[in-house]
C-alpha positions in Angstrom: -31.6 -20.6 19.1 -30.7 -20.5 22.8 -28.5 -23.5 22.5 -26.6 -22.0 19.6 -26.3 -18.7 21.3 -25.1 -20.3 24.5 -22.4 -22.3 22.7 -21.3 -19.3 20.7 -20.8 -17.3 23.9 -18.5 -19.9 25.3 -16.1 -19.9 22.3 -14.6 -16.4 22.8 -13.6 -17.5 26.3 -12.0 -20.6 24.8 -10.2 -18.4 22.3 -8.8 -16.2 25.1 -7.4 -19.2 27.0 -5.9 -20.6 23.7 -4.2 -17.3 23.0 -2.8 -17.2 26.5 -1.4 -20.7 26.0 0.1 -19.6 22.7 -2.1 -21.8 20.6 -3.2 -19.3 18.0 -4.6 -22.0 15.6 -7.0 -23.1 18.4 -7.9 -19.5 19.2 -8.8 -18.9 15.5 -10.8 -22.1 15.5 -12.7 -21.0 18.6 -13.7 -17.6 17.0 -14.8 -19.5 13.8 -17.0 -21.8 15.9 -18.4 -18.7 17.7 -19.2 -17.0 14.4 -20.8 -20.2 13.0 -23.0 -20.7 16.1 -24.1 -17.1 16.1 -25.1 -17.5 12.4 -27.1 -20.6 13.3 -28.8 -18.7 16.2 -29.7 -16.0 13.7 -31.1 -18.5 11.3 -33.4 -19.9 14.0 -35.0 -16.6 14.7 -35.6 -14.9 18.0 -38.6 -13.6 20.0 -37.4 -10.1 20.2 -35.8 -7.8 17.7 -33.3 -6.5 20.2 -32.1 -10.0 20.9 -31.5 -10.5 17.1 -29.5 -7.3 16.9 -27.3 -8.4 19.9 -26.5 -11.6 18.1 -25.5 -9.6 15.0 -23.2 -7.5 17.1 -21.7 -10.6 18.7 -21.2 -12.2 15.3 -19.5 -9.0 14.1 -17.2 -9.2 17.1 -16.3 -12.8 16.3 -15.6 -12.0 12.6 -13.5 -9.0 13.7 -11.2 -11.4 15.6 -11.1 -13.7 12.5 -10.1 -10.7 10.2 -13.2 -10.9 8.0 -14.1 -7.2 7.7 -16.8 -7.7 5.0 -18.7 -10.1 7.3 -18.3 -7.6 10.1 -19.8 -4.9 7.9 -22.8 -7.1 6.9 -23.8 -7.7 10.5 -23.2 -4.2 11.7 -25.4 -2.7 8.9 -28.3 -4.7 10.5 -27.5 -3.2 13.9 -27.3 0.3 12.3 -30.8 -0.2 10.8 -32.2 -1.3 14.1 -30.8 1.5 16.2 -31.9 4.0 13.6 -35.5 2.7 13.8 -35.5 2.7 17.6 -33.8 6.1 18.0 -31.0 4.7 20.3 -28.5 7.3 19.3 -25.8 6.2 21.7 -25.6 2.6 20.3 -26.2 3.9 16.8 -23.1 6.1 16.9 -20.9 3.2 18.2 -22.3 1.0 15.4 -21.5 3.6 12.8 -18.0 4.0 14.2 -17.4 0.2 14.1 -18.9 0.0 10.6 -16.6 2.7 9.4 -13.5 0.6 10.5 -14.8 -2.5 8.7 -15.6 -0.6 5.5 -12.1 0.9 5.5 -10.6 -2.5 5.7 -12.5 -3.6 2.7 -11.4 -0.5 0.8 -14.8 1.1 0.8 -13.5 4.5 1.8 -16.5 6.5 0.7 -18.8 4.3 2.7 -16.5 4.6 5.7 -16.6 8.4 5.5 -20.4 8.4 5.1 -20.7 6.3 8.3 -18.3 8.6 10.2 -20.1 11.8 9.0 -23.4 10.3 10.3 -21.8 9.4 13.6 -20.4 13.0 13.9 -23.8 14.5 13.2 -25.6 12.3 15.7 -22.9 13.0 18.3 -23.1 16.8 17.9 -26.9 16.7 18.0 -26.9 14.6 21.2 -24.5 17.0 23.0 -22.7 13.9 24.3 -19.0 14.9 24.5 -17.8 11.3 24.7 -19.5 10.4 21.5 -18.4 13.7 19.8 -14.7 13.0 20.8 -14.9 9.4 19.4 -16.4 10.7 16.1 -13.8 13.5 15.8 -10.7 11.4 16.4 -11.9 8.6 14.2 -12.7 11.1 11.4 -9.2 12.6 11.9 -7.7 9.1 11.6 -9.6 8.3 8.4 -8.5 11.6 6.8 -4.9 10.8 7.9 -5.0 7.5 6.0 -5.8 9.3 2.8 -3.4 12.1 3.7 -6.0 14.9 3.7 -4.1 16.9 6.3 -6.3 20.0 6.3 -9.3 17.9 7.4 -7.1 16.1 9.9 -6.3 19.4 11.5 -9.9 20.5 11.6 -11.1 17.3 13.4 -8.2 17.3 15.8 -8.9 20.9 16.8 -12.5 19.9 17.5 -11.3 17.0 19.7 -8.6 18.9 21.5 -10.8 20.5 24.3 -12.4 17.1 25.1 -9.1 15.2 25.2 -8.6 15.3 29.1 -11.6 13.1 29.5 -10.8 10.8 26.6 -10.9 7.0 26.8 -7.5 5.4 26.1 -8.6 4.2 22.6 -9.6 7.8 21.7 -6.4 9.2 23.1 -4.4 6.7 21.0 -6.3 7.7 17.8 -5.8 11.4 18.6 -2.1 11.2 19.1 -1.6 8.8 16.1 -3.4 11.2 13.8 -1.5 14.2 15.1 1.7 12.4 14.7 0.9 12.0 11.0 0.0 15.7 10.8 3.3 16.7 12.4 5.2 14.6 9.9 3.4 16.2 7.0 4.5 19.6 8.5 8.1 18.4 8.8 7.9 18.6 12.6 9.9 15.4 13.2 10.2 16.0 17.0 6.4 16.5 17.2 5.9 13.3 15.1 8.0 11.2 17.4 6.5 12.7 20.6 2.9 12.0 19.5 3.8 8.6 18.2 5.5 7.6 21.5 2.5 9.0 23.5 0.0 7.0 21.5 2.1 3.8 22.1 2.5 4.7 25.8 -1.3 5.1 26.3 -2.0 1.8 24.6 0.7 0.0 26.7 -0.4 1.4 30.0 -4.0 0.3 29.5 -3.2 -3.1 28.1 -5.2 -2.8 24.9 -3.5 -5.0 22.3 -5.6 -3.7 19.4 -4.8 -0.1 20.2 -1.1 -0.9 20.8 -1.0 -2.6 17.4 -2.7 0.5 15.8 -0.3 3.0 17.4 2.8 1.1 16.6 1.7 0.2 13.1 1.2 3.9 12.3 4.5 4.7 13.9 6.3 2.1 11.8 4.6 3.2 8.6 5.6 6.9 9.2 9.1 5.9 10.1 9.4 4.0 6.8 8.4 7.1 4.9 11.3 9.0 6.3 13.7 6.0 6.0 14.1 5.6 9.8 14.3 1.9 9.4 15.5 1.5 13.0 12.4 3.0 14.4 10.2 1.2 11.9 11.8 -2.2 12.6 11.4 -1.8 16.4 7.8 -0.7 16.1 6.8 -3.6 13.7 8.7 -6.2 15.8 6.7 -5.1 18.9 3.4 -5.3 17.0 4.3 -8.8 15.8 5.1 -9.8 19.4 1.6 -8.5 20.3 0.3 -10.9 17.6 2.1 -13.8 19.2 0.3 -13.2 22.4 -3.1 -12.0 21.3 -3.6 -13.5 17.9 -3.8 -12.3 14.3 -5.2 -8.8 14.7 -5.7 -6.9 11.5 -2.9 -4.4 12.4 -0.6 -7.3 13.3 -0.9 -8.7 9.8 -0.6 -5.3 8.3 2.6 -4.7 10.3 4.1 -8.1 9.3 3.7 -7.1 5.6 5.1 -3.6 5.9 8.0 -5.0 8.0 8.7 -7.4 5.2 8.9 -4.4 2.9 11.3 -2.6 5.3 13.5 -5.6 5.4 13.4 -5.6 1.6 14.5 -2.0 1.4 17.3 -2.7 3.9 18.6 -5.5 1.7 17.6 -8.3 4.1 15.9 -10.2 1.3 15.8 -13.7 2.8 14.2 -12.3 6.0 11.7 -10.3 4.0 10.7 -13.5 2.1 10.2 -15.4 5.3 7.8 -12.8 6.7 5.8 -12.9 3.5 5.6 -16.7 3.8 4.5 -16.3 7.4 1.5 -14.2 6.3 0.7 -16.5 3.5 0.2 -19.3 6.0 -3.1 -17.8 7.0 -6.3 -16.9 5.1 -7.0 -13.2 4.5 -10.3 -11.7 3.3 -9.3 -8.0 3.5 -8.8 -6.4 0.1 -6.1 -4.2 1.6 -4.2 -7.1 3.1 -4.5 -9.1 -0.2 -3.1 -6.1 -2.1 -0.2 -5.7 0.3 0.7 -9.4 0.0 0.8 -9.0 -3.7 2.6 -5.7 -3.7 5.4 -6.6 -1.3 5.6 -10.3 -2.3 5.9 -9.5 -6.0 8.7 -7.0 -5.3 10.7 -9.6 -3.3 10.0 -12.4 -5.9 11.3 -10.2 -8.7 14.7 -9.5 -7.3 15.1 -13.1 -6.0 13.8 -14.6 -9.3 11.4 -16.6 -7.1 8.5 -17.4 -9.4 6.9 -19.8 -6.9 6.6 -16.9 -4.4 5.2 -14.7 -7.2 2.5 -17.3 -8.0 1.6 -17.5 -4.3 1.4 -13.8 -3.8 -0.2 -12.6 -7.0 -3.2 -13.4 -9.1 -4.7 -10.9 -11.6 -7.9 -10.7 -9.6 -6.1 -9.0 -6.8 -5.0 -6.2 -9.1 -8.5 -6.0 -10.6 -10.1 -5.8 -7.1 -7.6 -3.0 -6.3 -8.5 -1.0 -9.4 -12.2 -1.6 -8.7 -11.9 0.3 -5.4 -11.0 3.5 -7.4 -8.5 4.3 -4.6 -4.9 5.1 -5.7 -3.8 4.0 -2.3 -5.0 0.5 -3.2 -4.0 0.1 -6.8 -1.2 2.5 -7.8 1.9 1.1 -6.1 0.6 -2.5 -6.7 0.2 -1.8 -10.4 3.7 -0.3 -10.5 5.2 -3.3 -8.8 3.5 -5.7 -11.2 4.7 -3.6 -14.1 8.2 -3.8 -12.7 7.9 -7.6 -12.7 6.9 -7.4 -16.3 10.0 -5.3 -17.1 12.2 -7.8 -15.3 10.7 -10.6 -17.4 11.3 -8.6 -20.6 7.6 -7.9 -21.3 7.8 -4.2 -21.7 4.6 -3.9 -23.6 2.6 -5.4 -20.7 4.4 -3.0 -18.3 3.5 0.0 -20.4 -0.1 -1.0 -20.8 -0.5 -1.4 -17.0 1.3 1.8 -16.2 -0.9 3.7 -18.7 -4.0 2.3 -17.0 -2.6 3.3 -13.6 -1.8 6.9 -14.7 -5.2 7.3 -16.4 -7.0 6.9 -13.0 -4.8 9.0 -10.8 -6.2 12.2 -9.3 -4.3 15.4 -9.9 -2.8 15.5 -6.5 -1.3 12.0 -6.5 2.5 12.2 -6.1 3.7 8.9 -4.7 7.3 8.5 -5.8 7.4 4.7 -5.5 4.4 4.3 -7.8 5.6 6.8 -10.4 9.2 5.7 -10.8 8.5 2.9 -13.2 6.8 5.3 -15.6 10.2 6.9 -16.3 11.6 3.5 -17.4 9.3 2.6 -20.2 6.4 5.0 -20.9 6.1 7.7 -23.5 7.7 11.0 -23.1 4.4 12.7 -22.5 3.5 10.4 -19.7 7.0 10.7 -18.2 6.6 14.5 -18.2 3.2 14.1 -16.4 4.7 11.8 -13.8 7.6 14.3 -13.3 5.2 17.2 -12.7 3.5 15.1 -10.0 6.9 14.5 -8.3 7.3 18.3 -8.2 4.2 18.3 -6.1 5.9 15.8 -3.8 8.9 18.1 -3.6 6.7 20.9 -2.3 5.7 18.7 0.6 8.0 17.4 3.4 11.7 17.7 2.5 12.3 14.0 3.0 15.5 12.5 1.6 13.5 9.3 0.6 11.5 11.3 -1.9 14.5 13.3 -3.1 16.4 10.0 -3.8 13.5 8.6 -5.8 13.2 11.9 -7.7 16.9 11.7 -8.7 16.5 8.1 -9.8 13.4 9.0 -11.8 15.3 11.8 -13.5 18.2 9.4 -14.3 15.9 7.1 -16.1 14.1 9.9 -17.9 17.2 11.6 -19.1 18.7 8.2 -20.2 15.8 8.1 -22.7 14.9 11.7 -23.5 17.9 13.7 -22.3 21.7 13.7 -22.4 24.2 11.2 -21.1 25.7 13.9 -18.9 22.3 14.6 -17.2 21.7 10.9 -16.7 25.0 10.4 -15.0 24.6 13.4 -12.8 21.1 12.3 -11.6 22.2 8.7 -11.2 25.2 9.5 -9.1 23.1 11.9 -6.9 20.6 9.1 -6.4 23.3 6.6 -5.5 24.7 8.9 -2.8 21.2 9.5 -1.3 20.2 5.9 -1.3 23.6 5.0 0.3 22.8 7.5 3.1 19.4 6.1 3.6 20.6 2.5 3.7 18.7 1.2 0.7 21.2 -1.0 -1.1 18.9 -2.3 -3.8 18.1 1.1 -5.1 21.6 2.3 -4.6 22.7 -0.6 -6.9 20.1 0.5 -9.5 21.5 4.0 -9.4 25.1 2.9 -9.8 24.1 0.8 -12.8 22.5 3.9 -14.4 25.7 5.8 -13.5 27.6 3.2 -15.6 29.4 1.9 -12.5 28.2 -1.7 -13.0 30.9 -3.3 -10.8 29.6 -1.4 -7.8 26.1 -2.4 -8.6 27.1 -6.1 -8.9 29.0 -6.0 -5.5 25.9 -4.6 -3.8 23.6 -7.1 -5.4 25.9 -10.0 -4.4 26.1 -8.7 -0.9 22.3 -8.8 -0.3 21.6 -11.8 -2.5 19.7 -10.0 -5.2 19.7 -11.9 -8.5 18.4 -9.0 -10.6 17.3 -5.4 -10.2 13.7 -4.4 -10.5 12.7 -2.2 -13.5 15.8 -3.4 -15.4 15.6 -6.1 -18.1 17.3 -9.1 -16.6 21.0 -9.5 -16.0 23.5 -7.2 -17.9 24.4 -9.7 -20.6 20.7 -10.3 -21.3 20.0 -6.6 -21.6 22.7 -6.3 -24.2 21.2 -9.1 -26.2 17.6 -7.7 -25.9 18.7 -4.2 -26.8 18.8 -5.2 -30.5 15.7 -7.3 -30.4 12.5 -5.5 -31.2 9.0 -7.1 -31.0 7.1 -7.6 -34.3 4.9 -4.7 -33.5 7.8 -2.5 -32.6 9.5 -3.3 -35.9 6.3 -2.4 -37.8 6.1 1.0 -35.9 9.8 1.7 -36.5 9.5 0.9 -40.2 6.7 3.4 -40.6 8.6 6.0 -38.5 11.6 5.6 -40.8 9.3 6.4 -43.7 8.6 9.7 -42.1 5.1 9.1 -40.8 4.1 11.0 -37.7 2.7 9.0 -34.7 -0.9 9.9 -35.6 -0.5 8.4 -39.1 1.3 5.3 -37.8 -1.6 4.8 -35.4 -4.1 5.1 -38.3 -2.1 2.7 -40.4 -1.8 0.0 -37.7 -5.3 0.6 -36.1 -3.7 1.5 -32.8 -4.2 4.4 -30.4 -1.6 7.2 -30.7 -0.6 6.6 -27.1 0.2 3.0 -27.9 2.3 4.1 -30.8 4.2 6.4 -28.5 4.8 3.6 -26.1 6.2 1.3 -28.9 8.4 4.1 -30.2 9.7 4.7 -26.7 10.4 1.0 -26.2 12.3 0.8 -29.5 14.3 3.9 -28.6 15.2 2.4 -25.3 16.2 -1.0 -26.7 18.3 0.6 -29.4 19.8 3.2 -27.2 18.7 6.2 -29.4 16.9 9.5 -28.6 15.6 10.7 -31.9 14.4 9.5 -35.3 17.7 10.6 -36.9 19.7 8.3 -34.5 17.1 5.6 -35.1 17.7 5.8 -38.8 21.5 5.6 -38.3 21.2 2.5 -36.0 18.8 0.7 -38.4 21.0 1.5 -41.4 24.0 0.1 -39.5 22.1 -3.1 -38.6 21.2 -3.7 -42.3 24.8 -3.5 -43.4 
């Protein structure tokens, strides 16, 4: 055991030297060797229980550097059990805080909150201000991730009096969380000030993990308000941190969100290259795997790159995301995969996936990017549900990004269930907003809905997009498919033309009423009609 433990202790030093020399592959290998030797030492057993726990904590540290959060959690749970039994509250609180981070990275949010609540209770009971501050700011950070801003405010207020004596890492978490709260309150000056303070604290104390955390949050928030200049600068700095210090979790996270920012800016080739860079490594985090799929699928769709699609997405990733029960994990990913189905002409698969997504969403969910695809192909009832959710988003920060998505949503919805005039009005408004935000791909989509296809084509050619997401292929293909119903859609249409209501059609074909609604909506969309009367006229014309 002593031999394995001694060898393991040497490898993190080797990793640090390798990082300094720029050899990140060797650094990762060194951390892997350290983790393996700690595992061997644990298997050999130890004379004292405390020595065993120390080995578990060291193994957790090595796995943290490797980006293996589930392994980290497994080892930290043993440390938590030991410190609980021995009554060492100081070490127990730190173990709970570290455990919460690893659980969050494996999408076990409930477990992460439980760990943080236990840490907060112990900190308060101990009267230790340092531990209480740590617990409060990490709880605020966790609530900020799930956008529970009332709770963020409560925990920040608890931490505020203790901030002058905060350690740099706690100060970074405090200002990062308050930046998000300021953004939610539409205080853009306060958001930028706290974001810059968080980054400044991390830079001045030379903590690469905290710098990556501060800048990653800054970049994500900047993307939300379409400040792509700020987002790009923040993500580039994080990536540079990764070049020097290795593949920290937040570095990988930033690489992926930066790829999405490039995608939104119309720099599709650069976005693809960043995704490929992330794919060159192995990632165990459910969150990272989901982001690879989400952003990689979006890029592959507009570039018609099926090789990239296959490398980024396997169905298990989506199932794992749904299994978390967290909309943050599954909703936008499901919508992106549905959009790929639409681009491939598989509207039924898109509808089925979006129905599953909508069924699991909590009432307060209002993410405009996840809800947009619903307007393209789902039933009128579901479209109305999604639109009501977007009204909730409208009650939040007055962000042009959300307004633009809402106009595009309405353009799709009115193209199917409203008037041509309404569709054109919303589409033109969306095009203007997306132009102002600098999002050419969505601007092109809006122009196509506005029946200004030449402008859409020019934009697509300029950025190298081979097709638009959510739309069925290229314009000529769409015109051909518009008159081609699937066998099931033809069956549903035939029964509808006989005057049967959806409930009777569902009984006749042994389908759910919701599925019938989806098939009717798909047929209406393909045939360019809005009512059964128009449907009858079109089908009569086709038969003559």
